N, C-alpha and C positions, 0 to 999 in steps of 0.2 A: 198582846194585842195588836201590834203592828201587822203581823202574819193574819190575823183575822180578818182585820180591816183590808188587807191586800186581796184577800179570797173574796170579799165581800163587793168590792169594788167594781168589778165587771157586770154583776147581776144588778147594783143598784144603777149604773149607767144605763142599762140595757131597758131596766124597767121603765125609765124616763122618756123613751123613745115611742113616738106613734107607731103605731101597727099600720101597715098598708092595708087598704080594703082588699077583701078576699076575692071578688070578682076581677078587681084589676091584677091582683097576684096572678091569679089563673090564667089571664089574659097574657100577662108576661111570660109566663111558662110557655104557653101554648106558641108564642112568639119565637122564644128561644129554641123550642124544638122544630118549629118551621124553618128558621132559620138554619139551625144546625142541619137538617134533611136538605135542604138547598144546598148546603156548602158541600156535603158528602157527595151529591149527585154531580157537582161540577167541579170538584177537585181535581179528577184525573185528566182536565183537558182544559184546564186555565193556566194563564200565569199566577206566579205567585210572588209577592212582595213583603219580605220582613225586615222590620227595623226594631232592634233591642229595647230601643226607648219606648215602645208600645208594648210591649210583653208584659204579662202577668206571671205569678209563680206557676200559675196552672198551665201556662204555655211551654214550661220548660222542665226538661228530665234531669236530674242530676245525679251522676253517679260515682262511685268511689269516694276520694275525697275533695271532690268539688263544693263550692260554697259561695253564696251570693252576699255581698257587702255594698253597701252605698251605691247599687247601680252596677257593679262590676262584679264578674265571676272570677273566682280564684278556683284553678284547677288542681292545684296539688297543695300538700299540707305547709301551713306556715309554722317552721318551727325553727329554734336557734340553733339545733343540732342535726347532724345528717340524720337522713332516714330515706327508705324507700317510699313513693307515693305516687298515685295514678287516680285521675279524676276526668271525668267528661260531663259536657252539658250538650244537650241537644233539643231539636224542636218536638213537644210531646205529639203534634200533628205532622204526619207523612207530607212530602212533597211531591207531584207528578212531575216525572222527569220523560215520561213519554206519552204522546198524544191519544186521545180515544175517539169516540164516536163525534165529536163535535169538531174534529179536525179534517182535513183533505186527505192527510197520511196518517193513518193508526200507528205507524211504526216512527214516526218523527221522534228524534232526541230532542229536549230542550236545550237551549244555550243557557248558561247560568252567569252571574256575577256577583261576587262577594268583595265586602270590605270590612275590615275589622282593626280597631287599634289595639296593641296589646304591650305589656311590660313584660321582659324577663329579667328579673334582678336576684341577687343574691346580698342576704345581709352581713354574710362574713366575707369580706374583700378578700381575695386571693384564694378562696376554697375551692374546691374541685366544681367544675359546672355539671351541667346534664338535668334533663336530658333533651328538652324540646318541647315543642307546642305544635298542634297540628289542625287543619280544618279538614272535616271528613263529610264524605257522604254513604251511608250504609242502609243496608237492606233491612236492617232490624235496631230496635231501640236498646237491646241488652248489648251495648257495645262498650266492654271494659275488659282490655288484656293484661299482659305483664308490664311491670314496672320498667325503667332503664331505656334502653333504645327500641323498645317495642313501643313506646309513646302511649300506653294504655288501649293501643287499638289491636295488637296483635299478641298472641300467645308466643311463650318461649320456644313451642315446636314450629315456629313461623308462621302460623295459619293465623287469620283474623280471627276476633273474639266471637264465637257463637254466629257468625254472619256469613258462613260459606267464604267464596272466595271474590265478593264483590264489592269490598270497601275499595273506594277511591280517596287519596287523601294528599294534601299537600302538607309538605312538614318544613318546619323552621328549626333545623336540628342545631344544638349546642353541643353535642359530643360525637367525636369520632368514633365511630364502632367500626374497627377493620372487618368484622363477620359481616358488615352489609355494605362495605367498599363505599362507606363515605370520604368524600374528598376532602373534609377538612371537620373542626368543630365550631362551623360558623357557615352554613349552607341551606340551601333550599330544594328540595326534592319532592318529585311526583312519584308516590307510592299506587300501584295498582295490586291490592289483594297481597302484598308481601311488604314487609318491613326493609326488604331490600329495594332502593328505588329505581323505577323505570328510567329515570332521567333528574339529574342532579346539576347544581351550578353552586362553585364556590364564591361567598359574597366577599372576599378580600378586595376585589377590584372595584366594587360598589359604594365602599365608605359605610356600610352598615356592619354594626357589631351587634348581633341578638341580643347578646347578654350584656349590654352597656348599662342595662336599667332605663334607658329613655323610651319614652313613649313612641312605637313603632306602627305606621299604618301599612297594611297589606292590602293590594288590589289582586283578586284572581278573576279571570275572565276566560271564561269556554265557549267558544263559538261553535256549535256542530256544523255549520256548512263549511266552515274551512279546516275543521277537525284541528284545531290547534287551541292549546291552554297556555296561557300567559300569565306571569307572577310579576308583580311592581312591589316594590318596598321604597320606604322613605319614611324620615323622620318627621316630615310635614304630615298634617292630617287631612289637608283642602286639597291640593292638586295633585294629581296622578302624574309620576314622572313620564316622560316621553319614552324611555327604552326600558323595556322589561329586565329583570335579572335573571328570568328562566323564560325560554319559550320552546315548547315541545309540540310537534306534529303527532297528535294522538286521537285515535279515535275511542271515544268513550262510550260508544252505544253498546258494547258487550257487558258494561257494568254497571249502566243506568237503567234499571230495569224497573218501570213503572212507579208506583209508590214507593219513596225512601225518605232515608231520615238526614238532616244536615246537623252537624254540631262541631264543637271543637274538644279536644284531647290533649292531655300532656303527662308525663312522668318525670320522675326521678329516681335515682340509685345511688344511695348513700350520698345525697347533696342536701344543702339546705336552699336550692335555687328555687324561686317562686314564678310562678306563671299566672299572670291576669290579663283576661280581657275585659277592655275597657268599655266598647261600644263596637256594634256591628250591624251591618244589613246584607240581605241576600235576596236577590230576585232570580226568577227565571224568565225567560222570553223566546218567542218563538211561536207560542200559542195565543189564543184569543185572550184579551185580558179579563180577570175575574169579575163577575157579576154580582159577586157576595161579599160580606165582611167576614172574612175567616177569623179564628180565635187569635192568631198571630199576625194577622196582615196589617199593614200601615196604611195609611192615607197619603202617602207620597205619590206622586205622580210618577208613573214609569218613563223611562227615558227610552223606550221602543217606541216603534212606528203604531203599534195595534192600538185600536180604539177600544173603548168600555161599550159593552153590550147595553143598550137601553133598558132601564129598571122602571116599572110601575111605582108611582108614590106611595100606593096603600101599604105596603110592607114597611116602608122607612117610616109613615107614622105608627105602625104598629111598633117598631122598634124604639121610636121615640119615646110611645107611652112606657114600654117597659124598662127604659134607661132612667125615664123621669120617676119611677116606682122604686126602682132597685138603686139608683145613685145614692140618695139620701142614706139608705138602709147600709149600702157599702162604707161610707163614709164615716157613719157612726160607729159600725163594728171597727173600722180603722182606727178610730179615734181611743176607743175602748181599749184596745190591743196595745198602743203605744203608750196609754197612760199607765196600763197595768206593768209593761216593760220597765217605764221611768221610774215608778214608785219601787217597784223590786229592786232596781239598781240601786236607788237612795237607799233602801233599807239593808241591803248588803254593804253598802259603802259605810254607812253607820256601824254597822256591826264590825266592821273593819277597824273604825276610827276607837271603837271601845275595846278594842283589844283580842277580839273573836279570833283574830289570826295573827300568827307570828311572824314577824318581819323575814323570819329565815325560810319561811314556807314560799315566799315570793321571789327567792334567788334562784336562778336557774345556773346548770353549767356553762361556764365560759369555754371560748376557744383559746388555746394555748399554742404557741408558736413553737415549730420543731427545734428551733433555738434555745427558748427557755427551758424544754425537757429534757435536751441532750445536755446543757450545762448543768442542771440539777443532777443527772444520773452520771455524772462526769463521763459523758460520751457512751453512756450505755455499757458502762464497764462492768466486768464480770463480778467484780466484788459488791456490785449493787444489787445482784440478784436474788431475790426473795423467792421465786417460785416459777415452775416452767407446766407448760400443757400444749396441747396440738392448737390453740388458739394462737400462743406466742409464748413470751416470757414477761415476768413482773419485776419490774425494778423498784427500789426505794430512791426516792428523788426528794431532796432537800431544796427548799425554795428562800434563798434569802430575802428578807423583807417581809414575806407573807405572813398573815396573820395566822394560818396553820402552816408551819414551816414544812412538814413532812408529808409527802403524797405516796401513793403506789401507782404507778404507771404500767399499765398492761400494754406491751408493743406487739402488735398484730404479724404473725407472718404472711407471706404475699400472696397465698392461694386465694383463688375466688371466692372459695367457701369461706374462708376466714373473713374476707370483707364483708361477706353476707351475714355473718355471727357478729362482726364488729358494728354494723348498721343495725340489727335486731337487738343486740345489748343496748345500745345508745338510744335507739327509738324508744325503748321499753321503760328503761330506768330513769331515763332523764326527767320524767313526768310524777314518778313516785317519789313518796315522803313516808317514811316510817323510822320509828326508833331502832328497830331491829334489821335496818336495810343499810348496807354498805352505802354511804353516800357516794353519788357521783360529782366530782367537782370540776370537770372540764373533759375537753375532748381536742385532737389534733389530727387533720386529714393534710398533710402537709408532706413535698419532696416524696411522696410516693410512701408515706409512713402512715400507719392506722395505729392512734394510740388511744387509750382512755384512762383518765387520770380519777383517781378513787382517794377519800381519805385513808391514811395509812392505819392499818390495825395492827399494834405493836406486839400483840401475843399469837400471832400467826393465824393457823388454821385449827379447828376442833380435833381432827386426825391427829396432829402433832400432839395436841395437849391429851388425849386420849392413849395415845399408843408410844409416846415418848418415855425416855428414862430419865427422872422418875416422874410418874404420872401426877399431872400440876391440879388436876382438877378434884376438888372435894364434892362430896354428895349434894350439899346445897348449891354450889355452882352448876353441878349436873342439871338438877331439876331446874334451875333458873334458865340454863340453855334449852332444855326441851318446852317450857312453857314460852319462851322469846319466840322460837321459831315456828311455835303453832300461832302464837298472834300474829307474825308477818305473814303467814301462809293463808290466815283467815281473812287479813287486808287484800291480799292480791288476788284471792278467789271471789271473796264476796264484797268487799267496800270498794274497790275501785270502779271508775266509770266504764271500763273494760275489764274484765276479769282477766288476768294472767297466770298462764300455765308455766310453770318455772321449767320443767321436764329433767332439771336435773340436780334435784335435791341430794346432797351426799355431805359427809363430813369434811369433807376438803373444799366444799363450797361453803362452809361455814366458818366465818373467821371470828376473832375475839378482841375485843378493844380493850382499853387498859384497865377496864374494871371486869374483864372476863365476862361481860355480856356478850349474847351472841350477834352476827350482823350475817345475814344472807347476801351472798355474793354471786357472781359470775350469771347474767343473764343471757349468754350467747346462745342458748337453746331455747329462751323462752318465746310464748307466742302470745300474743293479745286474742282476745275473741269476745264479741258480744254476749251479753249475758242471756240473750234469747236465742243464740244459734248453736247448732248442733256442730259438735267437732268434727273434723275431717281428717283423713288420712294423710300421715305425713310420713318422711322418712323417719324410721325408729332411730332414737338418737339417744343417749344418755349412757349409764354404766351398768353393768352385769351385777346383780346383787341388789340393786335398787329399782330395776324395771318391773314394773306391774305385769302380770302375766296377760292380762287382754291388752296392755299395749305391744307387747311382743308379737301378738296374735295380729291384731287388727291396724297396729301403727296411729290410733287414735288417740291424743293426748286429752286427758280431762283433768277437772280437780283431783278426781279419784286415782287418777295414777300418780299425781303428787303426793296424796295421803299416804298410797302405799310407801314410798320411797322415805316418806317423814317418819314411818311407823319403823321403819328398817334403822333408821338414824337414831331413833328412841331406844332400840333394843342395844345399839352399839354403845350409847351413853350408859345404858342398864349394866350390862353385860361385861364391857371393854373387851369386846371379841369383831373382828371384822365380819362383813356380810358373808364372804367366801373364805373361810379360814382353813389350815390344815388341823387334820386329826390330831387331838392331844395325844393318842396313843402311840403316835410315830409312824401311823400307817402313810401310805402315799395319797389315800382318800381325801376330798376335800368335804367339808361339813358346813352347810346352809346354816346362816345365823338363825333364822325364822324357825326352820324345821327343827333345830336343837332346843330352842326355847319352848315351841309348842309340845315337843316330846316331854319335857320336864313339868309344865302345866298340866298334862295329860296322866302325869304319875305324882300330881298333887305335890310337887318338889319346886314349884316356880320361884321362890325365895332362893334357891339355889343356883339361880343364872345370874345372881348378882355378882359384879366384880370383883374379885378375891383381893384386888389390891386396895379396896377400901378397907378393908380388914375388919368387917363389920361394922364400920362407922356410918350407918347411914338410917334414916327414918323408915321402919319397916315398913307403916301404911304407905309412905309415899313411894317406896321400891315396887310395892306389890301392884300400887295404883297405875304407876309408868309402864311397867311390864304389861299389865292388862290393855292399856293404851295402844302399846306399840304392837301387839297381837292384833287388836281390833283393827287398826289401821292398814296391818299387812294382810288382813284375810284375802284368800286369793278370788273370793267372790267379791267384786267390785260395788255391789250393792248393799253388802253388811257392812261396809266402812263409813265409819262416822263423818261428818262434816267437819273441818277443821275449827267452826265456829261452836261446835260442839265439844271438840278436845278443848278448847281454851276453858271452857266452862266446867269440865272433869278435872283439869290440872289447877284450877282454882277454887277447887272445892264448892262448886256451886252446882254440881252434878255427880252421879254416880258412874262410874264405868259401865258400858253395855256388858251383859253376860259373855264369855267367851267360850264356845264348845272345847270340850276336853282334847278332842281330835281334830286335826286340822282338816277343813273341809276339802273334800276332793275337787281337782279341777279336770273339767273337759274342755279340749280344744276342738273347734269345728274341722273339717276336713279343708275349708276355705283358708286355712291359714298359711300365710304365704311361705312361712319358713317354720322349721320344727326346732323346738328348743336346743336339740342337741347339735344340731346344725349351726344355729347362733352363737351360743358357748364355744364350739370348737372353731368357727371363724373370727372370733373376735381376737384372738393372739395378744398381743401387749400394746396394741395401738392405743393410744390415749385421744379422746375427744371429750369437748365440751367442758372447758375450765381447766383450771391448774391445782396441782397439788402443791404444798409446801415443799421447796426442796430439801431434802433430807438423803443424800447418796447412800448413807449407811443403812437406811432401813429398808423392810421390803415396802413393795407397792401397798397402799393404803387401803384398796379396793379391788373389786373385779374390774375387768377390763372395760374400758369404755366403748362403746359399738355405734356404729350407724348403718341402719339396714338401707 
């Protein structure tokens, strides 16, 4: 009932509003069109004055992770755990930086002045900073580059994001990047088409700490006649300091080309630092003042000596008429919107109070200190090691006095790629909740160490349970494992706000809790993707034997590539054989598990694929059902694989398995494939990537070698 009332409320409120006269509305639209046309004609040769206090949402373009809140603009993601983030905000309408026909000098470059207040803060005291905030002028609106030291303006190749080499930016940088010759982790710099500053100044002597969390005000002045740019900083918001922190003799005319866009950008890499623009103003001068009200122009008086061009009163009357009609309508729409939001929040709050949400779901991972984790692992002693991999080493940690006394601590190696995986895993899994996921309890980024803290799984990984001596998994437990992993993959692919592609489904990344229930872990290679977005090519990463054929060819990870890996895992669970195993006849040839099971299916002997160590103690129908699901998921043709939601229905006996052809479908690769399968298999060697396998030095490697192309 509450939901129905909520849906009807906006309609009921709108029905009570008086409709404006048709003639008046038409006149208003005509007036708006006339004003817009006049604005377009004049913009190229007029000064512009912008005040954030007068802007509407239509006047701003938000890119990346930027967002609006209470009149402020957040540029990077607000999260309690380290992540990589980039965001920009810029004016939707361009600004003229060169004179037109209305000026005596058609090539004149405008001077400009910017004032803005900002906060750079970190909710985790002592955590790593990075990376900074920037004011920029760009020739295009599609301005969003790489995270980290590129400040969301430039790509990792060093060039600007989609806008040639004409970006002008003043950076307020909180990370010292040696590759960019940064003077310190607290500096201001002028960037001209490159993340390497043309000029920079350390702020140590100024008394300003950019990442102090204090409200800071910046003034940026450029006077084209003097060819000089100056930057001022202060913790005060009113009076501009007398001395600039950066003064550069520079000619910006090669970069300021006609119509350009102004805005702000910020980024982080593996940090919880937040970047917020509180308020800002921008104006150009050196041209005649504007004779119209642009969509983003304030009524503030310009501080230049130019006078406004006289304007007749008739257009003002028509504009007044339009505002008189549209104003009440806009207020009514705003009232309906805020009423709808308020009631929606009230209903959600009531649902929470009625027990619709478990308190555990509201808890987030916490930050651990390095000292805590070092003590809990006895100084990361070798006796505490429970697993190893390319990402790092996993230790068993005992926390005295904690509600849950035992954790698994994953300690990263120090390579840059490992840090990227650390951030990827943390940012993905921190917001996920499912009974078949390994729960992230916390994290640590301290003393140069990267650590993830998980709940401890006492029964180790699935591969150890399947291939250890003796085998510890009964058939009902194996079926439960297959059903549990299907459930969590359905959640990741279809039930999350952003679909999650795991990219490394394998038995060593499936852990078993105290009840031998499965928990999917290791999200170091995982990727977030909007539901309406197509996949893009990435580095091919994962484990041979589990990688879908189309992923090897194109490098595009999708839900269907995860489904293929799941199919291989299901066949392992049924057969007790590795994805790529030695020939039982004693030869040197390797046997592919999918091919072996499909051959038995073609010979009408599918039940013979069952693990001999089960000694026939399994449900015949369940075994066939699970084997057919495994083959369907491992179909070389990705379009023939079922969605994980369908797999869940099949395993719950709510649907029947799809028919599986007796002969394995042929696979045809296009000539555009970047690597041949033989080359990939040959080049993978014994290197381990993407996750860890449970330490067992006496047993052979549990699966094919992990690769990254």
